N, C-alpha and C positions, 0 to 999 in steps of 0.2 A: 656574469658568472664566469665567463672565460678569463676575464681580467683577474678575478679573485683566484681562480684555479692556477693561473700562471704565476701570480705573486706567491702563493703558498708553495708551489714547486720550487721556486728560487729560495724561499725561506727554509725549505727542508734541505736543499742541496748546497746552498750558498755558491751556486755556479750556474751562470746563465746558459751555458752550452748543455750541461746535463739536464737542466730544467726544461729546455726546449725539446730535447730528445724524449724526456718523460711525457711531455704534453703533445708530442708528435706535430710540432710546428717548427718553423724556421726561427733562428735566434732573433733576427730583426723583427719578426712579427710578435714574438714574445716581449721584446723590449718595448715596442710601440704600445702594446696592450697595457703593460705596467705603467708606462708614462701617462697613458690616458686615465688609469686608475688614480695615480698620484694627483693629476690635475683635478679630477672630480672630488677627491678627498681634501685637497688643498695643502698637501705637504709631501715631502720626500719620504718614501718608504724604505728604499734601498740605497746603499752607497757602494760604488765600485771604485776601488783604489788599486790600480794595476790588476794583479791576479787575486786580490782580496775583495770579497763581496760580503757585506754584513748589513743587518737591519739597523736603521736609525732608531733613535729613541721614539720617534713618531711611529715608525714601523712596528717596534715592539709593543707599543700601546694599542695599535690597531689590529695586530695579528690575531689575538683571541677572538675578536668580534668577527673577523673574516673567516676564521676556522668554523665558528658556530654557524655563520651564514652558509658556508659550503656544506656543513653537516645537515642543516635544515633543508637545503635544496635537494640533497641526495635522498633524505627521508621523504620529501614531497614526491620525488620521482618514483620511489619505491611504492608509496601509497597509491600513486596514480596507476602504476603498472598493475598492482593487485586489483584495483577497482575496475580497470578496463578489461582485465582477464577474468572478471567475475569471481575473484578470490576473496574480496572484501568489499561487498557492495550492498547497499541497503535499498529496499523497495518499500515505499510507504503506500500501503494498500488500505483504502477506506472500505469498511463493510457496513452496509445498512443494518441497523440493530435488529431488524426482524428477519434477516436472512439466516436460516439455519446452517450450521456447519457441515452437515452430513454430505451435501453435494460437493463440497470443496476438499474434503479430506484426501480422497484419492488423488486429485490433481496436485494438491500441495505436497503430498508424499512423493509423487513422481518428480515434481520440479525440484524438491530438496535433494533428491538422490542425484539428479542430473547436474544441479548447480549447488553443491553444498556450501560454497562460499557466500551465497546470497542470503542476507538477513532480511526477512520480511517482517515489517512492523505493521500490525493490524490496528486500525483506528476506527472506532465504532461511532456511528452517528445517524441522524435522520437524513433523508435525501437533500433537504435544503442546506444543511450544514456541510454535507459531503461535497455538494456542488460548489459551495463557496470556497471550501478548502482547495478544491481542484483549480478553480479560477485564480486563487491567490498563490498557487504553486506550493502549497503545504502538503499536498498529496500528489503522488504520481498517477494512481489509478483508483477507481472505486467500483465495487460490486453493489448495484442497487437497482431498484425498480420504482416507478411512479406511474399513476394513472394518466397524467398529462404528458405531452411531449417534452423531451429534454431541450435545453437551450441549444440554439444552433452553434454556440461556441464550444460545444462538447461533441466528441466522437463517441458513438454508441455501438458496441459489439454485443448483440444478443447471445446469451448463453443457454438458458433453458426456460421453459414455461412451467408455472406452478399454480395449481388450483387452490382456492380457499376452501377450508373445511369448517364445519361446525364442531366445536369441541364441547363435550358434555361429560358428566361424571358416569362412572360405571353404574349400571342398573337404572339409568335414566330411561324415560319412555322412548327417546330417540334411538336407544340401543337396540330396540326390537324391530326397527324399520329397515327394510332393504334399501330404500332410497330416502335421502333427506332433501326436502325442497326448502326453498327460502321461506315459504309460508309456514313451515313447521316450527319456526322460532316464535310465532305469534303467541303472546301471553307469557313468554319466558322472561326471566330476569337476565338482562344483557350486561356482560362484563366488558368494559371498553378498554382496549389496548391503545393507550394514548399515542404511542410512537408508531402505530401502524400507518403506513403511507396511504393505505386504502380506507382509512377510518371514515372519512367523509363520504367516499364513494359508496361504501357499504351502508352507511346511515341513509343516504339518499335512496338506495335500492329498497330499503325497508319502507321508507316514507312513500315512495312511488306506488308501492303495492298496498298501502294502507295498513301496514302491519304494526300493531301496537306492541312495543316492548318497553320495559321499564329498565332504565340504566341503574344497576345496583351499586357497582363500584367501577372506578377507573384508575388505572395505574400505568406509569412508564415501565414498570418492572414486569417482564414476561413471566418470571418465576412466581411472583405474587398472584398474577391473574390465573395461572395454571393451578396454583394451590387452592385458590378460591373455587375454581371449577371442580377440582377433585373433592373439595369439601361440600359440594352441592349448593354453592352460593348462586350459581347461574351458568349460562353458556356464553361462549365467545366465538368469534371467527378466528381461525388460525391457518397460516400458510401450510400447505401440504407437507413440506419437508422440514417443518419445525420439530425439534426434539420435544417429546412429551414426557411428563413425569408419570409414575404409576398412579392409576386411578382416573386418568383422563383418556377418554375415547374420542376418536375423530371419524367423521365421514365427509367426503367431498359434497359440496352444495350443488344441487341440480335445479334447473328451471328457476332462474337462469344460472348457468355455470359462471363463476367468477374466477378469472385467470389473470395472473400477473406475469410479466416477462422480466427475469433478472438478467441484467446486462453488465458488461465491463465498460466503464465510462472513463474517458480521458479528455484532456484539454486538446481541442483541435489545433493542429499546426505546431504543437510543442515538440522540441527536439528531446528525445529520451536518452537516458544513459544506456550502455550496452546491457546492463542487468534488466532494466525495464523492457527494452526491446525483446530480450530473450523470454521474459515473462509473458509478454503479449503473444509472441510466436507460440509458446507452449499452450496458452489459453486457446488459441485458434486450432491447434492440433488435437486438443483433448476432446474425448467423446462425451459432451455434456448432455446431449438429447437422448437420455436413456428412457426406456419404457416407464410409464407411470406405475407407481405402487398400486397393486390391485386394491380396489375398495371392497367393502363388504358385499355389495351387490354382485360384483364379479365372481365372488367366491360362493355365492348362494346356489 
Protein backbone atom coordinates (compact mmCIF):
# COMPACT_ATOMS: atom_id res chain seq x y z
CA UNK A 1 0.00 0.00 0.00
CA UNK A 2 2.95 2.37 0.57
CA UNK A 3 4.12 1.65 -2.98
CA UNK A 4 0.66 2.45 -4.32
CA UNK A 5 0.44 5.63 -2.27
CA UNK A 6 3.87 6.81 -3.45
CA UNK A 7 3.00 6.12 -7.09
CA UNK A 8 -0.27 8.05 -6.82
CA UNK A 9 1.55 10.99 -5.23
CA UNK A 10 3.91 11.15 -8.21
CA UNK A 11 0.99 10.76 -10.60
CA UNK A 12 -0.70 13.75 -8.96
CA UNK A 13 2.37 16.02 -8.78
CA UNK A 14 4.45 14.68 -11.71
CA UNK A 15 7.43 15.52 -9.52
CA UNK A 16 9.38 13.03 -7.40
CA UNK A 17 10.64 15.67 -4.99
CA UNK A 18 7.20 17.09 -4.21
CA UNK A 19 5.71 13.59 -4.03
CA UNK A 20 8.34 12.56 -1.47
CA UNK A 21 7.55 15.65 0.61
CA UNK A 22 3.83 14.88 0.47
CA UNK A 23 4.45 11.30 1.63
CA UNK A 24 6.99 12.37 4.28
CA UNK A 25 9.72 10.07 2.95
CA UNK A 26 13.06 10.63 1.29
CA UNK A 27 13.15 10.78 -2.49
CA UNK A 28 15.40 7.70 -2.81
CA UNK A 29 12.97 5.69 -0.62
CA UNK A 30 10.03 6.80 -2.76
CA UNK A 31 11.89 5.93 -5.97
CA UNK A 32 12.81 2.45 -4.69
CA UNK A 33 9.21 1.76 -3.66
CA UNK A 34 7.88 2.70 -7.10
CA UNK A 35 10.53 0.55 -8.78
CA UNK A 36 9.43 -2.38 -6.60
CA UNK A 37 5.80 -1.75 -7.63
CA UNK A 38 6.83 -1.71 -11.31
CA UNK A 39 8.71 -4.96 -10.85
CA UNK A 40 5.68 -6.59 -9.25
CA UNK A 41 3.28 -5.36 -11.94
CA UNK A 42 5.71 -6.18 -14.74
CA UNK A 43 5.93 -2.83 -16.50
CA UNK A 44 7.18 0.75 -16.27
CA UNK A 45 4.64 3.12 -14.74
CA UNK A 46 6.55 6.43 -14.84
CA UNK A 47 9.06 7.91 -17.21
CA UNK A 48 11.56 10.58 -16.08
CA UNK A 49 13.09 12.68 -18.84
CA UNK A 50 15.29 15.35 -17.31
CA UNK A 51 12.86 17.56 -15.42
CA UNK A 52 9.80 16.08 -17.11
CA UNK A 53 7.96 13.23 -15.38
CA UNK A 54 4.93 11.60 -16.92
CA UNK A 55 2.94 8.37 -16.83
CA UNK A 56 3.60 5.75 -19.44
CA UNK A 57 0.75 4.16 -21.35
CA UNK A 58 1.02 1.26 -18.92
CA UNK A 59 0.94 3.70 -16.00
CA UNK A 60 -2.23 5.38 -17.32
CA UNK A 61 -3.84 1.95 -17.75
CA UNK A 62 -3.00 0.85 -14.20
CA UNK A 63 -3.62 4.17 -12.40
CA UNK A 64 -7.45 3.86 -12.02
CA UNK A 65 -7.09 0.41 -10.50
CA UNK A 66 -4.50 1.62 -7.99
CA UNK A 67 -6.66 4.63 -7.08
CA UNK A 68 -9.59 2.29 -6.42
CA UNK A 69 -7.31 0.05 -4.37
CA UNK A 70 -6.18 3.03 -2.28
CA UNK A 71 -9.78 4.19 -1.80
CA UNK A 72 -10.88 0.70 -0.73
CA UNK A 73 -7.98 0.47 1.72
CA UNK A 74 -8.92 3.81 3.26
CA UNK A 75 -12.56 2.71 3.52
CA UNK A 76 -11.42 -0.52 5.21
CA UNK A 77 -9.40 1.47 7.75
CA UNK A 78 -12.36 3.75 8.44
CA UNK A 79 -14.64 0.75 8.95
CA UNK A 80 -12.06 -0.87 11.23
CA UNK A 81 -11.74 2.29 13.34
CA UNK A 82 -15.51 2.56 13.73
CA UNK A 83 -15.74 -1.13 14.66
CA UNK A 84 -12.93 -0.96 17.21
CA UNK A 85 -14.38 2.26 18.69
CA UNK A 86 -17.82 0.55 19.06
CA UNK A 87 -19.35 2.96 16.54
CA UNK A 88 -20.37 0.31 14.04
CA UNK A 89 -20.17 -3.16 15.60
CA UNK A 90 -22.54 -6.10 15.61
CA UNK A 91 -23.12 -8.52 18.48
CA UNK A 92 -24.78 -11.81 17.54
CA UNK A 93 -26.72 -12.87 20.65
CA UNK A 94 -28.57 -16.16 20.80
CA UNK A 95 -31.69 -16.24 22.94
CA UNK A 96 -33.31 -19.47 24.05
CA UNK A 97 -36.87 -19.37 22.74
CA UNK A 98 -38.38 -19.92 26.21
CA UNK A 99 -36.51 -17.02 27.84
CA UNK A 100 -38.90 -14.15 28.48
CA UNK A 101 -37.73 -10.65 27.49
CA UNK A 102 -38.74 -8.89 30.71
CA UNK A 103 -35.49 -9.54 32.60
CA UNK A 104 -33.42 -8.30 29.64
CA UNK A 105 -35.15 -5.04 28.77
CA UNK A 106 -33.50 -2.93 31.47
CA UNK A 107 -30.07 -4.32 30.67
CA UNK A 108 -30.45 -3.85 26.91
CA UNK A 109 -31.70 -0.27 27.39
CA UNK A 110 -28.68 0.58 29.56
CA UNK A 111 -26.24 -1.07 27.16
CA UNK A 112 -27.76 0.67 24.14
CA UNK A 113 -27.51 4.03 25.88
CA UNK A 114 -23.85 3.43 26.77
CA UNK A 115 -22.94 1.96 23.37
CA UNK A 116 -25.36 3.33 20.75
CA UNK A 117 -23.13 2.19 17.90
CA UNK A 118 -23.48 -1.49 18.78
CA UNK A 119 -26.05 -3.40 16.75
CA UNK A 120 -27.39 -6.43 18.62
CA UNK A 121 -28.80 -9.20 16.45
CA UNK A 122 -31.05 -11.58 18.42
CA UNK A 123 -31.18 -15.16 17.13
CA UNK A 124 -33.75 -17.47 18.71
CA UNK A 125 -33.34 -21.20 19.17
CA UNK A 126 -33.38 -24.22 21.48
CA UNK A 127 -30.26 -24.93 23.60
CA UNK A 128 -28.87 -27.61 21.26
CA UNK A 129 -29.09 -25.29 18.26
CA UNK A 130 -27.61 -22.31 20.13
CA UNK A 131 -24.72 -24.43 21.43
CA UNK A 132 -24.00 -25.63 17.90
CA UNK A 133 -24.03 -22.06 16.54
CA UNK A 134 -21.64 -20.97 19.30
CA UNK A 135 -19.21 -23.78 18.50
CA UNK A 136 -19.39 -22.94 14.77
CA UNK A 137 -18.70 -19.25 15.40
CA UNK A 138 -22.12 -18.18 14.09
CA UNK A 139 -22.99 -16.66 17.49
CA UNK A 140 -20.89 -14.53 19.83
CA UNK A 141 -22.95 -15.23 22.97
CA UNK A 142 -26.16 -16.98 24.00
CA UNK A 143 -28.59 -16.60 26.91
CA UNK A 144 -29.97 -20.02 27.78
CA UNK A 145 -30.56 -22.71 30.38
CA UNK A 146 -30.64 -26.50 30.39
CA UNK A 147 -31.10 -29.17 33.06
CA UNK A 148 -27.86 -31.01 32.19
CA UNK A 149 -24.35 -29.47 32.44
CA UNK A 150 -23.07 -27.46 29.48
CA UNK A 151 -20.22 -28.70 27.31
CA UNK A 152 -16.77 -28.06 28.78
CA UNK A 153 -16.00 -26.23 25.52
CA UNK A 154 -18.34 -23.45 26.67
CA UNK A 155 -17.89 -20.76 29.32
CA UNK A 156 -21.00 -20.24 31.46
CA UNK A 157 -21.83 -17.04 33.38
CA UNK A 158 -24.97 -17.49 35.55
CA UNK A 159 -27.40 -14.56 35.37
CA UNK A 160 -30.52 -15.36 37.37
CA UNK A 161 -32.63 -18.23 38.70
CA UNK A 162 -36.21 -18.69 37.59
CA UNK A 163 -38.94 -20.90 39.03
CA UNK A 164 -41.38 -22.89 36.93
CA UNK A 165 -45.05 -22.12 37.40
CA UNK A 166 -48.30 -23.86 36.61
CA UNK A 167 -50.30 -21.81 34.10
CA UNK A 168 -54.08 -22.20 34.16
CA UNK A 169 -57.12 -20.23 32.98
CA UNK A 170 -58.81 -17.63 35.13
CA UNK A 171 -61.50 -19.21 37.28
CA UNK A 172 -59.76 -22.60 37.32
CA UNK A 173 -59.86 -24.60 40.57
CA UNK A 174 -56.12 -23.90 41.05
CA UNK A 175 -56.92 -20.19 41.21
CA UNK A 176 -58.46 -20.67 44.66
CA UNK A 177 -55.37 -22.35 46.16
CA UNK A 178 -52.76 -20.48 48.16
CA UNK A 179 -50.11 -23.05 47.19
CA UNK A 180 -49.87 -25.16 44.07
CA UNK A 181 -48.14 -28.52 44.48
CA UNK A 182 -46.98 -30.74 41.64
CA UNK A 183 -49.61 -33.25 42.75
CA UNK A 184 -52.33 -30.68 42.03
CA UNK A 185 -51.93 -31.22 38.28
CA UNK A 186 -53.10 -34.85 38.57
CA UNK A 187 -56.05 -35.48 36.28
CA UNK A 188 -55.53 -32.25 34.36
CA UNK A 189 -55.12 -32.05 30.60
CA UNK A 190 -51.50 -31.14 30.04
CA UNK A 191 -50.46 -28.79 27.23
CA UNK A 192 -46.86 -29.52 26.23
CA UNK A 193 -44.48 -26.73 25.19
CA UNK A 194 -42.31 -28.65 22.74
CA UNK A 195 -39.36 -26.22 22.82
CA UNK A 196 -39.14 -26.17 26.63
CA UNK A 197 -35.65 -27.38 27.57
CA UNK A 198 -37.10 -28.78 30.84
CA UNK A 199 -39.88 -30.65 29.02
CA UNK A 200 -38.47 -34.13 29.66
CA UNK A 201 -37.37 -33.19 33.17
CA UNK A 202 -40.89 -32.07 34.06
CA UNK A 203 -42.43 -35.17 32.48
CA UNK A 204 -40.09 -37.38 34.54
CA UNK A 205 -41.10 -35.45 37.65
CA UNK A 206 -44.76 -36.28 37.03
CA UNK A 207 -44.01 -39.95 36.31
CA UNK A 208 -41.86 -40.34 39.41
CA UNK A 209 -44.79 -39.23 41.53
CA UNK A 210 -47.25 -41.45 39.72
CA UNK A 211 -49.26 -38.49 38.52
CA UNK A 212 -51.53 -39.26 35.59
CA UNK A 213 -51.95 -36.41 33.13
CA UNK A 214 -53.32 -36.53 29.64
CA UNK A 215 -51.41 -34.64 26.97
CA UNK A 216 -54.06 -32.73 25.09
CA UNK A 217 -52.03 -30.60 22.72
CA UNK A 218 -48.38 -29.83 22.07
CA UNK A 219 -46.85 -26.99 20.10
CA UNK A 220 -43.59 -25.18 19.42
CA UNK A 221 -45.50 -21.91 19.60
CA UNK A 222 -45.66 -20.34 23.06
CA UNK A 223 -48.54 -18.08 22.00
CA UNK A 224 -50.63 -21.06 20.84
CA UNK A 225 -50.11 -22.90 24.12
CA UNK A 226 -51.07 -19.83 26.14
CA UNK A 227 -54.17 -19.24 24.00
CA UNK A 228 -55.18 -22.85 24.67
CA UNK A 229 -54.65 -22.36 28.41
CA UNK A 230 -56.75 -19.18 28.37
CA UNK A 231 -59.47 -21.01 26.43
CA UNK A 232 -59.62 -23.73 29.09
CA UNK A 233 -58.03 -26.53 27.04
CA UNK A 234 -55.68 -27.46 29.90
CA UNK A 235 -52.70 -26.37 32.00
CA UNK A 236 -48.97 -26.11 31.30
CA UNK A 237 -45.67 -25.44 33.01
CA UNK A 238 -44.35 -21.95 32.31
CA UNK A 239 -41.15 -20.16 33.41
CA UNK A 240 -41.73 -17.50 36.04
CA UNK A 241 -40.68 -14.50 33.95
CA UNK A 242 -42.52 -15.50 30.77
CA UNK A 243 -44.95 -12.84 29.54
CA UNK A 244 -48.54 -14.09 29.77
CA UNK A 245 -51.59 -13.15 27.77
CA UNK A 246 -54.84 -11.98 29.39
CA UNK A 247 -56.81 -14.85 30.86
CA UNK A 248 -53.76 -16.89 31.92
CA UNK A 249 -52.92 -17.12 35.62
CA UNK A 250 -49.72 -18.58 37.05
CA UNK A 251 -48.48 -19.81 40.41
CA UNK A 252 -45.00 -21.16 41.23
CA UNK A 253 -44.85 -24.92 41.72
CA UNK A 254 -44.04 -26.17 45.21
CA UNK A 255 -43.01 -29.56 46.50
CA UNK A 256 -40.80 -29.91 44.67
CA UNK A 257 -39.85 -26.46 43.51
CA UNK A 258 -38.49 -26.60 39.95
CA UNK A 259 -35.89 -23.94 39.16
CA UNK A 260 -33.71 -23.23 36.14
CA UNK A 261 -30.67 -20.97 35.93
CA UNK A 262 -30.44 -18.70 32.89
CA UNK A 263 -26.81 -18.08 31.91
CA UNK A 264 -24.76 -16.19 29.37
CA UNK A 265 -22.83 -18.81 27.42
CA UNK A 266 -19.81 -18.28 25.17
CA UNK A 267 -17.13 -20.33 23.45
CA UNK A 268 -14.25 -21.03 25.83
CA UNK A 269 -10.96 -19.46 24.77
CA UNK A 270 -12.41 -17.46 21.88
CA UNK A 271 -11.02 -13.97 21.26
CA UNK A 272 -13.88 -11.49 21.23
CA UNK A 273 -14.31 -8.17 19.45
CA UNK A 274 -14.25 -4.99 21.59
CA UNK A 275 -18.05 -4.81 21.29
CA UNK A 276 -18.55 -8.33 22.61
CA UNK A 277 -16.05 -7.75 25.42
CA UNK A 278 -17.96 -4.58 26.40
CA UNK A 279 -21.23 -6.52 26.32
CA UNK A 280 -19.85 -9.23 28.64
CA UNK A 281 -18.48 -6.59 31.02
CA UNK A 282 -21.90 -4.90 31.11
CA UNK A 283 -23.60 -8.25 31.79
CA UNK A 284 -21.27 -8.85 34.74
CA UNK A 285 -21.99 -5.40 36.17
CA UNK A 286 -25.77 -5.60 35.79
CA UNK A 287 -27.96 -6.41 38.80
CA UNK A 288 -29.58 -9.60 37.55
CA UNK A 289 -30.46 -11.23 40.85
CA UNK A 290 -33.53 -9.20 41.72
CA UNK A 291 -36.04 -10.40 44.35
CA UNK A 292 -38.56 -12.85 43.04
CA UNK A 293 -41.97 -11.71 41.96
CA UNK A 294 -44.28 -12.29 44.97
CA UNK A 295 -46.57 -15.23 44.40
CA UNK A 296 -50.17 -15.49 45.54
CA UNK A 297 -49.23 -17.21 48.78
CA UNK A 298 -46.96 -14.37 49.79
CA UNK A 299 -49.77 -11.87 49.31
CA UNK A 300 -52.33 -13.93 51.18
